[in-house]
Structure formats: C-alpha cells, structure tokens
C-alpha positions in Angstrom: -1.2 7.4 -17.3 0.3 6.2 -13.8 1.6 2.9 -12.6 -1.6 2.0 -11.2 -3.3 2.4 -14.7 -0.9 0.0 -16.1 -1.4 -2.6 -13.5 -4.2 -4.2 -15.0 -3.4 -3.4 -18.8 -3.4 -5.0 -21.3 -6.9 -6.5 -21.1 -7.4 -10.0 -21.2 -9.1 -11.4 -24.5 -11.6 -14.2 -23.4 -12.5 -15.3 -27.0 -12.8 -14.1 -30.3 -16.4 -13.8 -31.8 -17.4 -14.9 -35.2 -16.8 -11.6 -36.5 -13.5 -11.6 -35.7 -13.7 -9.4 -32.9 -12.0 -9.8 -29.6 -13.9 -10.1 -26.6 -12.5 -8.9 -23.4 -12.9 -9.7 -19.7 -15.9 -7.7 -18.6 -14.4 -7.0 -15.2 -11.0 -5.6 -16.7 -12.9 -3.6 -19.0 -15.1 -2.1 -16.3 -12.0 -1.1 -14.4 -10.5 0.4 -17.3 -13.5 2.6 -18.1 -13.7 3.5 -14.3 -10.0 4.9 -14.1 
C-alpha cells in the first residue's frame, strides 16, 4: 500500500446494525474497492 491508499483508511463506521455488524460509510467503501 502507498501513502495515498492509507489516506482514506480506516473506514468510518456509520452505525452498528441489529446483528452487531459495523456499517461503513458507502463512499469510503467504494474508494477502497476502486483503489
């Protein structure tokens, strides 16, 4: 990973659903996938 890759990590947790799973900010997740 480069410094650019680390610029938007870690993902922001927007909330935790009923099952206890963390729900991440969709835009941050998309940038991570596109990287």
